[in-house]
C-alpha angles and dihedrals in degrees: 000000000000126000103229101172142007111193127187119246135182124286096030093301132128134201116239119212122192122190089351096306130107111249108174148305116274136184105275096219091052091051092049096045092050093046097238090170129169109272096030118132114225137176132213092271091055091049095049091048094052090048091052093048092046093050093048093050092048091049093051092048090049090050093051091047093051097047091047087070100045145331118287134190116237093254094046092049093046092050092051094048091048089064089074104016137047119270097250093052091046093052092047091050093051091047088054092049088051091051089053091051093245094118123044121161096203094050090045092049093051093051094042092047091058090050093048093051103038105026104028092032097225118164115245090258091050091047091054090051091051092049092050090051087056089057099262115145109257094230091052091046092052092047092052094047092049090055092058118090101232130153111207091208090059089053092051092050090050092054094047095046092049101043112012110049097159093049094158091065104102096227093047091047091054091049091048093050092049091049093048092050090051087054088056102258118147123235094244092059092042091051092049093054095042089055089059091057092047091052091050090060 
């Protein structure tokens, strides 16, 4: 097989042509470093190796780009990289980020748990569910949530005060109860707080 053209593409990619036909886009730096120049003869093993190296570089660059914006769990980061790279390259990239200390599920879970409880106003049960969806081990998620000093009634009040001003209107009250239950709050806590607003009137 003869490399007949290497054409630049967007996002640091290049198009590889073999025997006059387009084959695929590859990471440009990988192509240059491995001297995949026009006129070079290659075999299937060479082609598979350059594809592997290109995919791994792209996956690592994607991982670094994603974690530069915010923390990610291992599962969340892997799933996002897999949208543009193969699964093996995505997993290797995330493993490398973990080795470098850039990805740590426990640290991520502790920071995200605080956000879920105090900014997003999830109940502890709802926060555990959200952490598990991010790929955090359930036992670890429950342990972290239990360590945080959080009063569910305070969370319920925060939701009501922010979104449901006229809470004694029957329709608004029903919507509020449904929303609070979706956030993981139990009926006993919801009822206790609703009684406070009724007494205020």
